[in-house]
PAZAPA-4460 file (N, C-alpha, C; in steps of 0.05 Angstrom, whole numbers, plus 32768, in hexadecimal, padded with zeros to 4 digits):
% residues 292
    n_x    n_y    n_z   ca_x   ca_y   ca_z    c_x    c_y    c_z   seq   type   mol
   86F7   7F26   7C2D   86D9   7F2D   7C39   86C8   7F14   7C3C     1      M     A
   86C2   7F10   7C55   86AF   7EF8   7C5B   8694   7F03   7C62     2      A     A
   8682   7EFD   7C52   8666   7F05   7C53   8652   7EF1   7C61     3      V     A
   8645   7EF9   7C75   8639   7EEB   7C86   8619   7EF2   7C8C     4      H     A
   860A   7EE2   7C93   85EC   7EE8   7C94   85E8   7EF8   7CAF     5      A     A
   85F3   7EEC   7CC7   85EC   7EF8   7CE2   8608   7EF9   7CF3     6      H     A
   8608   7F0B   7D04   861E   7F09   7D19   8620   7EEE   7D25     7      P     A
   8634   7EE1   7D2A   863C   7EC6   7D33   8641   7EB4   7D1D     8      D     A
   8638   7EBA   7D05   863F   7EA7   7CEB   865D   7EA8   7CE6     9      D     A
   8666   7EBF   7CEA   8686   7EC4   7CE1   8697   7EB5   7CF5    10      E     A
   868B   7EAC   7D0D   869B   7E9F   7D1F   8697   7E82   7D21    11      S     A
   8682   7E76   7D11   867C   7E5B   7D11   8684   7E4F   7CF2    12      S     A
   8689   7E63   7CE4   8693   7E5A   7CC3   86AA   7E67   7CBB    13      K     A
   86C0   7E56   7CBA   86D8   7E64   7CAF   86E6   7E78   7CC3    14      G     A
   86E2   7E77   7CDC   86F1   7E8A   7CEF   870B   7E84   7CF7    15      A     A
   8714   7E6E   7CF4   8731   7E65   7CF9   873F   7E6B   7CE2    16      A     A
   8735   7E6A   7CCA   8740   7E72   7CAE   8744   7E91   7CB0    17      T     A
   8731   7E9E   7CB7   872F   7EBB   7CB9   8745   7EC3   7CCF    18      T     A
   8749   7EB6   7CE6   875D   7EBA   7CF8   877A   7EB9   7CEE    19      A     A
   877D   7EA3   7CDD   8797   7E9D   7CD2   879D   7EB4   7CC1    20      R     A
   878C   7EB9   7CAF   8793   7ECE   7C9B   879C   7EEA   7CA8    21      Y     A
   878A   7EF3   7CBD   8790   7F09   7CCC   87AC   7F07   7CD9    22      V     A
   87B4   7EF2   7CE2   87CD   7EEF   7CEE   87E4   7EF1   7CDA    23      A     A
   87DE   7EED   7CBF   87EF   7EEF   7CAA   87F3   7F0A   7C9F    24      E     A
   87E2   7F1D   7CAA   87E2   7F3A   7CA2   87CD   7F3E   7C8B    25      G     A
   87BC   7F2C   7C85   87A7   7F32   7C74   878F   7F42   7C81    26      V     A
   8785   7F56   7C75   8770   7F67   7C7F   8755   7F57   7C78    27      E     A
   8744   7F50   7C8C   872C   7F42   7C89   8716   7F57   7C90    28      V     A
   8703   7F57   7C7E   86EA   7F64   7C86   86D2   7F4F   7C89    29      L     A
   86C5   7F4E   7CA0   86AD   7F3E   7CA3   8694   7F4D   7C9F    30      V     A
   8683   7F43   7C8E   8669   7F50   7C89   8650   7F43   7C96    31      V     A
   8640   7F4E   7CA6   8629   7F42   7CB2   8612   7F52   7CA0    32      S     A
   8606   7F3F   7C92   85ED   7F4B   7C82   85D8   7F57   7C92    33      C     A
   85D2   7F48   7CAB   85BE   7F51   7CBD   85CA   7F51   7CD9    34      T     A
   85B7   7F5C   7CED   85BE   7F5F   7D04   85B9   7F48   7D19    35      G     A
   85AC   7F36   7D0E   85A6   7F1F   7D1E   8590   7F22   7D31    36      G     A
   8580   7F37   7D2A   8567   7F3F   7D42   8553   7F2D   7D47    37      E     A
   854E   7F1C   7D34   853B   7F06   7D39   8543   7EEA   7D42    38      R     A
   855D   7EEB   7D48   856A   7ED3   7D52   8560   7ECD   7D6F    39      G     A
   855D   7EB2   7D74   8557   7EAD   7D92   8571   7EAA   7DA3    40      D     A
   856E   7EAB   7DBE   8585   7EA5   7DCF   8588   7E85   7DD0    41      V     A
   859C   7E7D   7DC7   85A5   7E5E   7DC1   85B3   7E57   7DD6    42      L     A
   85C0   7E67   7DE7   85D2   7E5E   7DFD   85C0   7E5B   7E18    43      N     A
   85B9   7E44   7E21   85A9   7E3E   7E3B   85B4   7E4B   7E52    44      P     A
   85D0   7E52   7E52   85DC   7E60   7E6A   85DA   7E7E   7E6A    45      Q     A
   85D1   7E86   7E54   85D2   7EA6   7E4E   85BD   7EB6   7E60    46      F     A
   85A7   7EAB   7E64   8592   7EBD   7E74   8581   7ECC   7E63    47      G     A
   856F   7ED8   7E6D   8558   7EE5   7E61   8565   7EFF   7E50    48      A     A
   8556   7F07   7E3D   855F   7F1F   7E2D   8548   7F30   7E29    49      V     A
   8549   7F48   7E2C   8532   7F5B   7E28   8524   7F55   7E0C    50      E     A
   850A   7F54   7E0A   84FD   7F4E   7DF2   8500   7F63   7DDE    51      P     A
   84FC   7F5E   7DC3   84FB   7F73   7DB1   8517   7F70   7DA0    52      G     A
   8510   7F7A   7D85   8526   7F79   7D72   853D   7F8B   7D7B    53      L     A
   8537   7FA3   7D85   854D   7FB8   7D8D   855D   7FAB   7DA1    54      E     A
   8552   7F9E   7DB4   8562   7F93   7DCA   8574   7F7C   7DBE    55      A     A
   856A   7F6D   7DB1   8578   7F55   7DA4   8590   7F60   7D91    56      M     A
   8589   7F75   7D83   859C   7F82   7D6F   85B2   7F8C   7D7E    57      A     A
   85AE   7F9B   7D97   85C3   7FA7   7DA4   85D5   7F92   7DB4    58      A     A
   85C9   7F7C   7DBB   85D5   7F63   7DC9   85EB   7F5C   7DB4    59      L     A
   85E0   7F57   7D9B   85F2   7F49   7D86   8608   7F5C   7D7A    60      R     A
   8601   7F73   7D7C   8617   7F87   7D73   862F   7F83   7D87    61      R     A
   8628   7F84   7DA1   863E   7F85   7DB4   864C   7F69   7DB1    62      T     A
   8640   7F54   7DAE   864A   7F38   7DAA   865B   7F38   7D91    63      E     A
   8652   7F44   7D79   8661   7F43   7D62   867C   7F57   7D64    64      M     A
   8678   7F6A   7D73   8691   7F7B   7D76   86A6   7F6A   7D86    65      A     A
   869F   7F5A   7D99   86B1   7F49   7DA8   86BC   7F35   7D95    66      A     A
   86AE   7F2B   7D85   86B7   7F14   7D73   86CB   7F20   7D60    67      A     A
   86C4   7F36   7D55   86D7   7F46   7D43   86F0   7F4C   7D4F    68      A     A
   86F3   7F50   7D67   8709   7F58   7D76   871C   7F3C   7D77    69      R     A
   870A   7F29   7D7E   871B   7F0E   7D81   8727   7F06   7D67    70      A     A
   8718   7F09   7D52   8724   7EFE   7D37   8737   7F13   7D2B    71      L     A
   8734   7F2B   7D36   874A   7F40   7D29   873C   7F4A   7D11    72      G     A
   8724   7F4B   7D09   871A   7F51   7CF0   870D   7F6B   7CEF    73      V     A
   8707   7F79   7CDA   86F8   7F91   7CD7   86DC   7F84   7CD5    74      R     A
   86C7   7F96   7CDB   86AA   7F8B   7CDA   869A   7FA1   7CCE    75      H     A
   8685   7F99   7CBF   8674   7FAB   7CB0   8657   7FA0   7CB4    76      H     A
   8642   7FB1   7CBF   8628   7FA8   7CBC   861E   7FAF   7CA3    77      W     A
   8611   7F9E   7C94   8604   7FA6   7C7B   85E9   7FB6   7C7B    78      L     A
   85DF   7FB1   7C95   85C7   7FC2   7C9C   85A9   7FB7   7C99    79      G     A
   85A7   7F9A   7C94   858D   7F90   7C91   8584   7F84   7CA9    80      F     A
   856A   7F82   7CAB   855C   7F72   7CC0   855D   7F53   7CBC    81      V     A
   855F   7F46   7CD2   855E   7F2B   7CD3   8541   7F24   7CCB    82      D     A
   8542   7F0D   7CBC   8527   7F01   7CB2   851B   7EF0   7CC4    83      S     A
   852D   7EE5   7CD7   8521   7ECE   7CEA   851A   7EB4   7CD6    84      G     A
   851E   7E9D   7CE7   851A   7E82   7CD9   84FC   7E79   7CDD    85      L     A
   84EE   7E7F   7CC5   84D1   7E77   7CC7   84CE   7E56   7CCE    86      P     A
   84BA   7E52   7CE0   84B3   7E3A   7CEA   8495   7E35   7CE9    87      E     A
   848E   7E1C   7CE0   846F   7E18   7CE1   8469   7E08   7CC4    88      G     A
   8450   7E01   7CC2   8447   7DF2   7CAB   842B   7DFB   7CA8    89      D     A
   8426   7E0C   7C94   8436   7E1A   7C83   8447   7E2D   7C8E    90      P     A
   845F   7E35   7C83   8472   7E49   7C8B   8465   7E62   7C8C    91      L     A
   846A   7E75   7C9E   845E   7E90   7CA1   846F   7EA0   7C8D    92      P     A
   8461   7EB9   7C83   8473   7ECB   7C72   848A   7ED7   7C84    93      P     A
   849E   7EDD   7C73   84B5   7EEC   7C82   84AA   7F06   7C89    94      L     A
   84B7   7F13   7CA0   84AE   7F2C   7CA6   84B3   7F43   7C90    95      P     A
   84A2   7F58   7C90   84A5   7F6F   7C80   84C1   7F79   7C82    96      D     A
   84CD   7F83   7C6C   84E9   7F94   7C70   84FF   7F7E   7C76    97      G     A
   84FF   7F67   7C7A   8514   7F56   7C83   8527   7F54   7C6B    98      C     A
   8540   7F49   7C73   8554   7F46   7C5E   854B   7F34   7C47    99      F     A
   8540   7F1D   7C4F   8538   7F0B   7C38   8526   7F14   7C27   100      A     A
   8514   7F27   7C2E   84FD   7F32   7C19   8506   7F4B   7C08   101      V     A
   851E   7F51   7C0C   8528   7F69   7BFE   852E   7F62   7BE2   102      Q     A
   8527   7F71   7BCE   852E   7F6A   7BB5   854C   7F68   7BB2   103      P     A
   8553   7F59   7BA0   8572   7F4F   7B9E   8582   7F65   7B9C   104      L     A
   857C   7F79   7B8A   858D   7F92   7B87   8591   7FA3   7B9E   105      E     A
   8578   7FA6   7BAB   8578   7FB7   7BBF   8589   7FA8   7BDB   106      A     A
   8588   7F8D   7BDC   8599   7F84   7BF0   85B4   7F81   7BE9   107      A     A
   85BD   7F7F   7BCC   85D7   7F7D   7BC6   85E5   7F97   7BC7   108      A     A
   85D9   7FAD   7BC1   85E5   7FC7   7BBA   85F9   7FCF   7BCE   109      A     A
   85F0   7FD1   7BEA   8605   7FD8   7BFC   861C   7FC3   7BFE   110      P     A
   861A   7FA9   7BF6   8631   7F97   7BF5   8645   7F9E   7BDE   111      L     A
   8638   7FA5   7BC8   8646   7FAF   7BAE   865A   7FC6   7BB6   112      V     A
   864D   7FD6   7BC2   865A   7FF1   7BCC   8671   7FE9   7BDB   113      E     A
   866E   7FD8   7BF3   8682   7FCF   7C03   8699   7FC1   7BF6   114      L     A
   8691   7FAF   7BE4   86A6   7FA0   7BD4   86B9   7FB8   7BC6   115      V     A
   86AC   7FC7   7BB6   86BB   7FDC   7BA7   86CB   7FF0   7BBA   116      R     A
   86C1   7FF4   7BD0   86D0   8004   7BE3   86E8   7FF1   7BF0   117      R     A
   86E0   7FDC   7BFB   86FA   7FCC   7C07   870A   7FBC   7BF7   118      F     A
   8700   7FB7   7BDE   8712   7FAC   7BCB   871E   7F8F   7BD2   119      R     A
   870E   7F79   7BDA   8719   7F61   7BE2   8724   7F53   7BC9   120      P     A
   8736   7F42   7BD0   8740   7F2E   7BBB   872D   7F14   7BBB   121      H     A
   8727   7F0F   7BD2   8715   7EF7   7BD8   86FD   7EFA   7BEA   122      V     A
   86E8   7EEF   7BE0   86CC   7EEE   7BEE   86C7   7ED4   7BFA   123      M     A
   86BB   7ED0   7C10   86AF   7EB7   7C19   8693   7EBC   7C1F   124      T     A
   8682   7EA7   7C1D   8668   7EAD   7C1F   865D   7E92   7C22   125      T     A
   863F   7E8A   7C22   8634   7E71   7C21   862C   7E67   7C05   126      Y     A
   8625   7E4B   7C03   861E   7E42   7BEB   85FF   7E46   7BE3   127      D     A
   85F6   7E40   7BD1   85D8   7E47   7BC6   85C2   7E3D   7BDD   128      P     A
   85CA   7E2A   7BEB   85BC   7E1D   7C03   85B8   7E2F   7C1B   129      S     A
   85CC   7E41   7C1B   85D2   7E51   7C34   85E2   7E40   7C49   130      G     A
   85E9   7E27   7C43   85F4   7E17   7C5A   85DD   7E08   7C67   131      G     A
   85C7   7E14   7C6D   85AE   7E0C   7C78   8599   7E20   7C70   132      Y     A
   857E   7E15   7C6E   856E   7E25   7C61   8560   7E3E   7C73   133      P     A
   8572   7E4D   7C7C   8566   7E67   7C88   8568   7E7B   7C75   134      H     A
   854F   7E8B   7C72   854E   7E9C   7C5D   8563   7EB2   7C57   135      P     A
   8571   7EB9   7C70   8584   7ECD   7C71   859D   7EC1   7C64   136      D     A
   85A3   7EA8   7C6A   85BA   7E9D   7C5D   85BA   7E98   7C41   137      H     A
   85A1   7E8E   7C37   859B   7E8E   7C19   85A2   7EA8   7C0A   138      V     A
   8596   7EBF   7C1B   8595   7ED9   7C0D   85B5   7EE3   7C0E   139      R     A
   85C0   7EDC   7C23   85E0   7EE3   7C23   85EC   7ED7   7C0F   140      C     A
   85E9   7EBE   7C07   85F4   7EB6   7BF0   85ED   7EC6   7BD7   141      H     A
   85D5   7ECA   7BD2   85CA   7ED9   7BBB   85D8   7EF5   7BB8   142      E     A
   85DA   7F04   7BCF   85E6   7F1F   7BCE   8605   7F1E   7BCB   143      V     A
   8611   7F07   7BD8   862E   7F05   7BD2   8635   7F01   7BB7   144      S     A
   8623   7EED   7BA9   862C   7EE9   7B8D   8626   7F00   7B7C   145      V     A
   860F   7F0D   7B82   860A   7F26   7B71   8621   7F3B   7B75   146      E     A
   8627   7F3E   7B8E   863F   7F52   7B90   8659   7F4C   7B85   147      A     A
   865F   7F2F   7B87   8677   7F28   7B78   8676   7F2C   7B5D   148      F     A
   8660   7F26   7B4D   865B   7F2C   7B30   865C   7F47   7B2C   149      E     A
   864C   7F58   7B3A   8643   7F74   7B30   8659   7F88   7B3A   150      A     A
   8668   7F83   7B4D   867C   7F95   7B56   8692   7F9E   7B3F   151      A     A
   8694   7F8D   7B2C   86AA   7F8E   7B18   869A   7F9C   7AFF   152      A     A
   8684   7F9F   7AFE   8676   7FA8   7AE5   866C   7FC6   7AE9   153      D     A
   867A   7FD7   7AD6   8673   7FF1   7ADD   8655   7FFB   7AD4   154      P     A
   8646   7FE7   7AC6   862C   7FEF   7ABD   8619   7FE8   7AD3   155      A     A
   8623   7FD8   7AE9   860F   7FD0   7AFE   8617   7FE0   7B18   156      R     A
   8604   7FE9   7B23   8604   7FF9   7B40   8618   8010   7B3B   157      Y     A
   8612   8024   7B28   8627   8036   7B1D   862A   804B   7B38   158      P     A
   861A   804B   7B49   861C   805E   7B5F   862C   8054   7B77   159      Q     A
   8635   803A   7B74   8644   802E   7B8B   8663   802F   7B89   160      A     A
   866D   8043   7B7B   868A   8046   7B7C   8696   8038   7B66   161      G     A
   86B1   803E   7B63   86C1   8034   7B4E   86C3   8015   7B4F   162      P     A
   86C2   8006   7B36   86C0   7FEB   7B38   86D8   7FDC   7B43   163      V     A
   86D2   7FC4   7B4B   86E8   7FB3   7B56   86E1   7F95   7B4F   164      W     A
   86F3   7F85   7B47   86EF   7F6C   7B41   86FD   7F59   7B54   165      E     A
   86ED   7F4A   7B60   86F6   7F38   7B75   8702   7F1D   7B67   166      V     A
   871A   7F16   7B71   8727   7F02   7B61   8716   7EE4   7B66   167      A     A
   870F   7EDD   7B7E   8706   7EC3   7B86   86EE   7EC6   7B9A   168      K     A
   86DB   7EB2   7B97   86C7   7EB3   7BA6   86C3   7E95   7BB3   169      L     A
   86C1   7E92   7BCC   86BE   7E79   7BD8   86A5   7E73   7BEA   170      Y     A
   869B   7E5C   7BE6   8683   7E53   7BFA   8690   7E46   7C12   171      Y     A
   8689   7E4C   7C2A   8692   7E3F   7C43   868A   7E1F   7C43   172      D     A
   8699   7E0E   7C49   8690   7DF0   7C4B   869B   7DEA   7C67   173      R     A
   868D   7DF8   7C7D   8697   7DF4   7C96   868E   7DDA   7CA6   174      G     A
   8677   7DD1   7C9A   8667   7DB9   7CA3   8666   7DA1   7C92   175      F     A
   867B   7D9C   7C83   867A   7D87   7C6F   8676   7D6B   7C7D   176      S     A
   866A   7D58   7C6F   8665   7D3F   7C79   867B   7D31   7C7F   177      L     A
   8691   7D35   7C6F   86AD   7D28   7C73   86B5   7D34   7C8F   178      A     A
   86B8   7D49   7C94   86BF   7D56   7CAE   86AF   7D49   7CC5   179      K     A
   8695   7D4A   7CC1   8686   7D42   7CD8   868A   7D22   7CDE   180      I     A
   868B   7D14   7CC9   868D   7CF8   7CCC   86AC   7CF2   7CDA   181      R     A
   86BD   7CFE   7CCF   86D8   7CFD   7CDB   86DA   7D03   7CF9   182      A     A
   86D1   7D18   7D01   86CF   7D21   7D1B   86BD   7D0D   7D2E   183      L     A
   86A9   7D02   7D22   8697   7CF1   7D30   86A6   7CD5   7D37   184      H     A
   86B2   7CCC   7D22   86C0   7CB2   7D25   86DA   7CB4   7D35   185      E     A
   86E7   7CC7   7D34   86FA   7CCF   7D49   86F3   7CD2   7D65   186      A     A
   86DE   7CDF   7D6B   86D3   7CE0   7D86   86CC   7CC2   7D8F   187      C     A
   86BF   7CB2   7D80   86B8   7C97   7D89   86CF   7C87   7D8B   188      L     A
   86E6   7C8A   7D7A   86FD   7C7D   7D7D   870C   7C83   7D96   189      A     A
   870B   7C9C   7D9E   871A   7CA5   7DB6   8707   7C9D   7DCE   190      A     A
   86F3   7C90   7DCB   86E0   7C8B   7DE2   86D0   7CA4   7DEE   191      G     A
   86CA   7CB5   7DDD   86BF   7CCD   7DE3   86A3   7CCF   7DD7   192      L     A
   868F   7CDB   7DE4   8674   7CE3   7DD7   8676   7CF2   7DC0   193      P     A
   8668   7CEB   7DAB   8667   7CFC   7D94   864C   7D0E   7D90   194      S     A
   864E   7D27   7D8B   8639   7D37   7D86   862E   7D35   7D69   195      A     A
   8638   7D22   7D59   8636   7D25   7D3E   8629   7D0C   7D31   196      F     A
   8620   7CF8   7D43   8617   7CDE   7D3C   85FB   7CE2   7D29   197      G     A
   85EA   7CF0   7D35   85D0   7CF1   7D28   85D1   7D01   7D0F   198      E     A
   85E3   7D16   7D0F   85E9   7D26   7CF7   85F1   7D16   7CDF   199      W     A
   8607   7D06   7CE6   8615   7CF5   7CCF   85FD   7CE0   7CC8   200      V     A
   85EE   7CD2   7CD8   85DA   7CC2   7CD0   85C4   7CCB   7CBD   201      E     A
   85BE   7CE6   7CC6   85A9   7CF3   7CBA   85AF   7CFB   7C9B   202      S     A
   85C4   7D05   7C98   85D1   7D0C   7C7F   85D6   7CF3   7C6C   203      R     A
   85E0   7CDF   7C79   85E7   7CC6   7C68   85CB   7CB8   7C63   204      E     A
   85B9   7CB8   7C75   859E   7CAC   7C6D   8590   7CBC   7C55   205      A     A
   8592   7CD7   7C55   8585   7CE5   7C40   8597   7CE5   7C29   206      R     A
   85AF   7CD7   7C25   85BF   7CDA   7C10   85C7   7CF7   7C08   207      G     A
   85D3   7D04   7C21   85DB   7D20   7C1D   85ED   7D24   7C08   208      F     A
   85EA   7D36   7BF8   85FB   7D3D   7BE2   8611   7D54   7BEC   209      A     A
   8628   7D4A   7BED   863B   7D5C   7BF6   8645   7D6D   7BE1   210      E     A
   864B   7D88   7BE7   8654   7D9A   7BD2   8675   7D95   7BD1   211      R     A
   8680   7DA1   7BBD   869E   7D9D   7BB9   86AE   7DAE   7BCC   212      T     A
   86C0   7DA0   7BD8   86D7   7DAE   7BE6   86EF   7DB3   7BD7   213      V     A
   86F4   7DCA   7BCF   870F   7DCC   7BBF   8722   7DDB   7BCE   214      T     A
   8720   7DE4   7BE8   8736   7DF0   7BF4   8735   7DEC   7C14   215      T     A
   874A   7DE3   7C1C   874C   7DDF   7C37   8763   7DF0   7C44   216      R     A
   875D   7DFE   7C5C   876D   7E0F   7C67   8776   7E05   7C82   217      I     A
   8793   7E00   7C86   879E   7DF7   7C9E   879B   7E0F   7CAE   218      E     A
   878A   7E0A   7CC8   8788   7E1E   7CDA   8784   7E15   7CF8   219      C     A
   878C   7E00   7CFE   8787   7DF5   7D18   8795   7E0A   7D31   220      A     A
   87AA   7E13   7D29   87B6   7E27   7D3A   87A4   7E40   7D44   221      D     A
   878E   7E43   7D33   877C   7E59   7D3A   8762   7E4E   7D43   222      W     A
   8761   7E35   7D49   8747   7E2B   7D55   8740   7E39   7D6E   223      F     A
   8754   7E40   7D80   874E   7E4F   7D98   8741   7E6D   7D93   224      G     A
   874F   7E78   7D7D   8742   7E93   7D76   8724   7E91   7D6E   225      V     A
   8722   7E7E   7D5D   8703   7E77   7D53   86F3   7E74   7D6B   226      R     A
   86FB   7E63   7D83   86EA   7E5D   7D99   86E5   7E76   7DA9   227      D     A
   86F8   7E87   7DAA   86F5   7EA0   7DB8   86DF   7EB3   7DAC   228      E     A
   86E2   7EB0   7D8F   86CD   7EC0   7D7F   86B0   7EB3   7D83   229      A     A
   86B4   7E9C   7D84   8694   7E8B   7D87   868C   7E94   7DA6   230      L     A
   869E   7E94   7DB8   8692   7E98   7DD3   8689   7EB7   7DD9   231      R     A
   8692   7EC7   7DC6   868D   7EE3   7DC5   866F   7EE6   7DBF   232      A     A
   8664   7ED5   7DB0   8647   7ED6   7DAA   8638   7EC2   7DC0   233      H     A
   863A   7ECD   7DD8   862F   7EC2   7DF3   8612   7EBB   7DEF   234      A     A
   8603   7ECA   7DE3   85E5   7EC5   7DE3   85E0   7EAC   7DCE   235      S     A
   85F1   7EA7   7DBB   85ED   7E98   7DA5   85FB   7E7C   7DAB   236      Q     A
   8611   7E79   7DB7   8621   7E64   7DBA   8626   7E59   7DD6   237      V     A
   861F   7E3F   7DD8   861F   7E32   7DF2   863D   7E2B   7DF5   238      D     A
   864A   7E33   7E0A   8667   7E2A   7E0E   866B   7E0F   7E14   239      P     A
   8655   7E03   7E1A   8651   7DE4   7E1E   8647   7DD4   7E08   240      D     A
   8640   7DE4   7DF3   8633   7DD7   7DDC   863F   7DCC   7DC6   241      G     A
   8631   7DCB   7DB0   863B   7DBF   7D98   8656   7DC6   7D8E   242      F     A
   865D   7DDF   7D8E   8674   7DEB   7D83   868C   7DE1   7D93   243      F     A
   8689   7DD9   7DA7   869E   7DD1   7DBB   869D   7DB3   7DC3   244      F     A
   868E   7DA2   7DB4   868B   7D87   7DBA   86A3   7D75   7DB4   245      A     A
   86B4   7D80   7DA6   86CD   7D6F   7D9D   86E8   7D7C   7DAB   246      V     A
   86F8   7D6B   7DB9   8711   7D77   7DC5   8721   7D83   7DB0   247      P     A
   872C   7D9B   7DB5   873C   7DA7   7DA2   8754   7D99   7D9A   248      R     A
   8760   7D8B   7DA8   8777   7D7B   7DA2   8772   7D65   7D8D   249      D     A
   8757   7D5A   7D93   874E   7D44   7D81   8747   7D51   7D65   250      L     A
   873A   7D6A   7D65   8731   7D74   7D4C   874A   7D80   7D3E   251      E     A
   875F   7D89   7D4A   8774   7D91   7D3E   8784   7D78   7D31   252      A     A
   8784   7D64   7D3A   8790   7D4B   7D31   8781   7D41   7D16   253      R     A
   8768   7D3F   7D1D   8756   7D30   7D07   874D   7D43   7CF2   254      V     A
   8749   7D5A   7CF8   873F   7D71   7CE2   8749   7D8A   7CE6   255      W     A
   8763   7D8F   7CE1   876E   7DA8   7CE9   8769   7DBE   7CD5   256      P     A
   8756   7DBC   7CC2   8751   7DD0   7CB2   8733   7DD7   7CAC   257      Y     A
   872E   7DEF   7C9E   8712   7DF9   7C97   8713   7DF6   7C7A   258      E     A
   86FA   7DEF   7C71   86F6   7DE8   7C53   86E5   7DFC   7C45   259      E     A
   86ED   7E01   7C2C   86E0   7E12   7C19   86D9   7E09   7BFF   260      F     A
   86C4   7E15   7BF0   86C1   7E0C   7BD5   86C4   7E24   7BC1   261      E     A
   86D9   7E25   7BB0   86DB   7E39   7B9D   86C5   7E39   7B8A   262      L     A
   86B7   7E4E   7B8B   869C   7E54   7B7E   86A3   7E61   7B63   263      A     A
   86B8   7E72   7B64   86BE   7E81   7B49   86D9   7E8E   7B4D   264      A     A
   86E9   7E8E   7B37   8702   7E99   7B39   8706   7EA9   7B1E   265      S     A
   8714   7EBF   7B1F   8719   7ED0   7B07   8737   7ECA   7B01   266      R     A
   8744   7EBB   7B0E   8761   7EB3   7B07   8764   7E93   7B02   267      L     A
   8774   7E8C   7AF8   877A   7E6F   7AF7   8781   7E62   7B10   268      P     A
   8776   7E47   7B15   8778   7E3D   7B32   8780   7E1F   7B2A   269      V     A
   878D   7E15   7B40   8798   7DFA   7B3E   878D   7DEE   7B59   270      D     A
   8778   7DDB   7B54   876B   7DD3   7B6A   8774   7DB3   7B6F   271      L     A
   8773   7DAB   7B89   876C   7DB9   7BA1   877D   7DCE   7BAE   272      P     A
   8773   7DE2   7BBB   8785   7DF5   7BC4   8787   7DF4   7BE3   273      E     A
   879A   7E00   7BEE   879F   7E03   7C09   87A2   7E1F   7C15   274      D     A
   8795   7E34   7C03   8797   7E4E   7C0A   8784   7E5D   7BFA   275      D     A
   8774   7E6C   7C09   875D   7E7C   7BF8   876C   7E92   7BE5   276      L     A
   8787   7E97   7BEB   8791   7EAB   7BDB   87A3   7E9C   7BC7   277      F     A
   87A2   7E84   7BC1   87B2   7E77   7BAA   87AE   7E84   7B90   278      A     A
   87C5   7E8B   7B86   87C6   7E9A   7B6B   87C6   7EB5   7B70   279      G     A
   87BF   7EC0   7B88   87C4   7EE0   7B8F   87DB   7EE8   7B9C   280      L     A
   87EC   7ED6   7BA4   8802   7EDD   7BB9   881A   7EEE   7BAA   281      R     A
   8819   7EF0   7B8F   882A   7F02   7B81   8824   7F21   7B84   282      T     A
   880C   7F27   7B8B   8803   7F43   7B92   8801   7F53   7B7A   283      G     A
   87FC   7F47   7B63   87F8   7F57   7B4C   87DA   7F55   7B40   284      D     A
   87C6   7F4E   7B55   87AA   7F4F   7B4B   87A3   7F6B   7B4A   285      W     A
   8797   7F78   7B39   878B   7F92   7B3B   876C   7F8E   7B31   286      D     A
   875B   7F8F   7B3E   8740   7F8E   7B37   8733   7FA3   7B28   287      G     A
   873D   7FB9   7B29   8737   7FCF   7B17   873D   7FCD   7AFA   288      T     A
   8758   7FC3   7AF6   8763   7FBF   7ADF   8753   7FA9   7AD1   289      E     A
   874E   7F93   7ADE   8740   7F7B   7ACF   8725   7F84   7AC6   290      V     A
   8715   7F91   7ADA   86F9   7F99   7AD6   86F7   7FAC   7AC0   291      A     A
   8709   7FBF   7ABC   8708   7FD4   7AA9   8715   7FCF   7A91   292      E     A
***
């Protein structure tokens, strides 16, 4: 189960890993916490969109369906409304009723129910920073951790169905400084322009603290599937933009994997890993027995 804040996040974070596991026969459920209704059109080639949250929500539902088909995943809308990214000084209050202002238990309850119903062995989500300070990304982290912990506890969320204990929880590390630096230097060495120079310089100047990478998944064979899923989000992803700035053959040679941080495990682990299902391949994990 991959839990994300908005439609398109599933295609820009861990998508090649998702596609690899689908190809191996793993059933993958992508969860979008919000509908992305307050997102802007980020692709300058896309054209105008009818104003209003309903029109944007409808557009992004269509795009998400196309991305899910590309990745081969099941998909579930958690049902909350996009909070938007507040801008200004001072920052304006978040909109009434949006995802980020929901009480934690109200926001987590439908995810707890979904975990208990789908019974994943592994969950992925964002670290406590959200990956970047969007309020929906931070809230996505919070509800994912709450669901990971609470789904196994029969005393919590008793109306959400029979308990299930997820074995492992991971944070996506899709934009590690090590990755960005390696691709930046490889582009320059090949005589190509780099889209990452300012990013590397900014992080290094600020003494950016990298989180731990525990798990690298070899997935270069699925970069094309990832790209197809990205392009499905046509209002959000510029086909000539950032996500496609590195030639795929160079990327596959220099950085042929996606990275994760093991945040919690209920079984013994041997780090570093090259598989999100390390320790689970024997097929004897039963989250109901462990929990109860």
